[in-house]
N, C-alpha and C positions, 0 to 999 in steps of 0.2 A: 544396598547403599541408598541413603536418603538423597532425593533429588535436590540439587542446589536451587535456592530461591533466586529468581532472576531480578536484576535491578532494571527498572523501567524509567528511562529519561522522558520527561514530559515538558514540552514548551507551552507557555500559557497563551500564545496566540494574541488575538486582538483583545485588549483589556476592556473595550466598550461593547463586546459581544457576549456570547454565552459560554466562552471558554472556561472561565473559572467556575461558573455554575455547574457545568457537566463534570468538570474535574472533581470538585468538592462533593457533588452528589455521588459520584462513583465511589469515592473512598469514605463516604459516610457509612458504608457497609463494612464492618470489621473483617468479614471473610475475605475481602480483597487484599488485606494486608497479610493474610496467611498464604496468598498465592504469589505475591511479589513485593518488592521494596520500591515504592514510587519516589522519584526525585523530580520535583517541579522546578524548572528553570523560569524564574519570573520575579515577582515582587511580593514579599511577605505583607507589606502594607496594603497592596491592592487585593491580595487574597483575603486579608482580614476585612476589607471593605465589602467585598462580595459576600463573604460569609455572614457578616452582620446584616447586610441589606436584605438577604433572603432567609435569615434565621436558620442557617445550616449548622449541624452539630460537629462538622469535621474539624479536628484539631491538627496542628502541624508543628514541626520543629524546624528551626532555621539552622542550616548547616553551611559551612564555607565551600564545600564541593561535594560532588557525587561520591567521591571516594570515602567521605566521612558520613554518608547516609546511615541512619539507624534502622535496623529491621523492626517491623511492628509499628512504624510511625510513617506519617506522611511528611516527607522532607522537602524543604524549599531552599533553593540556592538563589540568593539575591543577585540579580543581574543588572539592576538599575540603581545608580547612585543618587540621582536627583529625585525630588518629589514628583509624583505623577498625579495628574488630574483625571479622574474617571468621569467620562461623559457618556453614560449608557445610551446605546442606539445610534451614536454619532461616529462617523469615520473621521478621525483626527490625525494630523501628522505626529502628535505625541504618542498616540497609540501604535502607529506604524513603527516608530523608533523603538518603542518598548518591545514590540513583537520581534524585531530584527535582533535586538540585543540579546534576548533570550535564546533565539535560534543560533546565533553565532557562538554563544557560550556553550550551549548544548553540544554543538558539533565539535568544538574544541575539546570538550571533556570526553566525548565519544572517541575521538582520535587518540586521546591519552589513556583509553581503556577504563573510563570512569563508570560506564554502565553497559548493559547488554543490548537493549533495544530502545528505539525512539518512537514516541507517540506525539504527534503534533496537534495542538488545538488549532481551530481555523484562524486564518489571517485575512486581512483585507489586502488584496493583491495590488491595489492602487496606493494606499497610504504607506505600505512597507517599502516602496521604491526609494532608493537612495544611491549615493555614489558607489556603494559596495553591493547593492542589490538591484540589479537590472535584469530581472528574470520574470517570466510569466507566472511563476508560482513556486511552491515548496519543492516540487519534484526536480525542476531544472537546477535550482540552487543547490540542493543536496547532492545531485549528480556531480556538479562542478566542484563542490567542496570536499566530499569524502567518497566520490565514486571510483577513485583510483583508475580512471580511464575507461570504466565500464559504462554502458548505455543503460538508461533507466526505462522502465515500462510501467505506465499507470494501469493498475488493475483495481476495479471496483468489485467487491465480492460480498456475498452473504451465503454461508454454508457452501453448497456445491454450485452456486450460481456465480460465475466469474466473467467479467467483461473487461477486456483490455482495449487500448486505443493505439492506432497507428499514428495519428496526429493528435496533439493535445490542445494546448492553449494558443491557437492561432485563429485569425479571422476566417470566416466561412469562405470569403473570396479567394483565400490562398490555398484552400484544401486540395483542389484538383491539380494545381501546378506543383504542389509539394509531394504528392504521391508518386513514388517510383517503385519499380519491382524490387530494387535492392532494399528500400526502406521497409516494405511489407515483409520481406524475407528476414530482415534483421529483427523486426518485432515478433514474428512467428518463432524465430529461434530462441529469443529471450523468454517468450511465453511458454514454449514447450519445456525449456530448461527449468523454469520456475514451477510449473505444474509437477514436474518430477521431483525436484530438489526441495521445494518449499511446502508442497502439499502431498507428497508421497504417492503420486499417481504414476504407475509404472509405464503405461502406454496411453498417454492423454490424447483425447480426440478434440480438435479445435475446429469450430465453425467460423468461416470468414464471411463477413458481410460484403455486399456489393456497395459501390458508391452511389450509383444512380438508381432512380425508381425502376422497379421491375428488372433489376440487374442489367439495365441498359437496353433490354429488348433487342438483342442481337445487333447493337450499334445504332438503333433508331433513336434512343434517348441519350446515348453517350457511349464512348468507346473505351473508357478506362478499364472496364471489365475485360474486354477482349485483348487490349494491348498491354495491360499492366497486371491486373489482379489474377487472372487465370494463369498466365505464364509463371507468376510468382508461386502460386499454389502447386502447379505441376512440378516445378523444380524442387520444391520442399518435400513433396510426396516422394520424389525420386531419392531424396536423402534420408528417407525413413520417418519423416514427421507426418503424422496422421492429421491432415487438415483438409477441409471440405468446403465447397462453395464455388463461386460467391452466391450467397443467399440474399434475396431482397429482405431488408430489415423488418418491414411491416408484417409480411406474411409469416416470416420465421418466428417472430415474437408472438403474433396473434394466434398461431396454431399450437403454441407450446413446444415447438421443436427445441427450444433452448434447454429443455430438461434432459435431452439426450446427449449433450456434449459436456465435456469437462471445462471448456472455456469458449468464449466468443471473442473474436477480434473484429472490432468496429473500425471503420475508416476515419471517423472524426468524433469529436467530443460529444455533441448532443445526440448523435446517432446511437451511441452506446449508452450514454448516461441518462438520457430521458426515459427509456424503458426500464433501465435498472432502478432508478430512483422511484419510478412509479410503483415498482413491485417490492422494493427492498430498502426504502429510504430510512426507516426507523432504526434498523440494525445493520445497515450497510457500512462497509469499511473500505477506505482507500488504502491500497497497499502499493508501495513502490518496489517493483521487482527489478532484478538485474544488478543490484548494487550490493557491496559487502555489508553495509548497514541494513538492518531490518527496520524499516520505517512504515508506520501505519498512521491513519488519521480517521476521524469520523467522516462519514459521507456528506454531512451537512456543512454549511458555511457559518459565518459569524452570527446569523439569525438576529440582526439588529431589531427586527420588528417585535421580538419577544424578550430582548435582553433586559434583565433586571426584574422580570415579572415572576420568576420562580417556576415557570411552566415548561422550561426546556427539558427534553428527555435525555437522560444520560446513557440510554441503551446503546447508541452507536459508538460512543466513546468507550464504554466498557467492552464492547465487542472488539474495538480496535486494540485494546490491551490484550485480550484473549488471543487474537490472531497473531499479534507480534510475538507473543510467547510461544505459540504453537509453531510458527514458522522457524523461530530460532532453534527450537528443539528438533524440528524436522531436519534442519541443516546439520545439526550436531550428529544425528543418526546417519545422515548421508555421508558426512566426513568420516565417521567411524567405519562405515562399510567400505568406503573407497580406500581407507588406510589399511584394511585387512581384506584384500580380495580373496574370493573363495579359491582354494587350491584344487587342481585337477587330480582326481584319483582314477584308478583303473580297476576293472573287474574282468573276470574270465567269462568268455562267451564262446560257445561252440556252434559252428554252422551245421548245415545238413550233412556235410561229409565228416562231421565230428572233428574238424580241424580247429585247433585252439586259436582264438583271436582275443585281442585286448581292446576293449572299448573304453573311451574316456567319458567321464561324467563330471559334472560340477558338484562339488561338495555341498 
């Protein structure tokens, strides 16, 4: 049976950044349209502006909704009624309003079953703030809107290199007081489940970072390892989750130990993302684990400094599409397996006394 082509919902992000550039460059390759049906939630006029400004060949069709998207075409759903002014490289309230309008429309159509996976272009976390958006970023807003009560986990990944965060977009001054044993265990459970369900790893191994330099040096530099992180790890190991640590982040990354684990759980944003982006920025992907919706995003931001110059790389955005589709299909396989558990069968076995026994095996 021929595999169904997935419908990919795409939000245009900040119209003054590189969002449209990386989107249009990605779909300038006709092979991408053989893999999926893209539906951009944004503005056809703004898309045309960026296409002309950078002399890009990508054509698109305007459709009223994702449900009416055409295969073999780049589809755009207009989410903005008023005229928009593009001011490349500038953070403006108008751009923030446009980014939110596209995101809201996309999440509504996702809830209505309009598309399969969501890929978000970068937003400006300040200009998007409004009466309806008071969140640190995409992850928290999507969790609130379509999370169905589930907790999200931010994972940055490239191939087998995956970094997740216990705390996300919070001030550094708040990190230590935010960390609890329960929070670390919650994130470990989501990470472990995602590695199995979303990436098909049967028995994932997770490395856990320390919070303090040198993992606290037995309490000399800090007690969070002794009081919070180590107890959290021990209890999760007792529940069957293979997690190890806490490891000092600098030595762990510098020695290449990260290559021996399926995932790394960092305590805070820059602890995990600084080494990740140093090693995998160009093709890195931000994946929101733990939620019913499969959502990915490129690892980079709005990149105002190069907006409109035609030099932005679409590699990370293209990889975000690949990851979203792979995760969706992995979940489908997992649901199929769960729906049809293997039946127990029995076979004859005789012991040394030649007495007949029945041993069970999994089919």
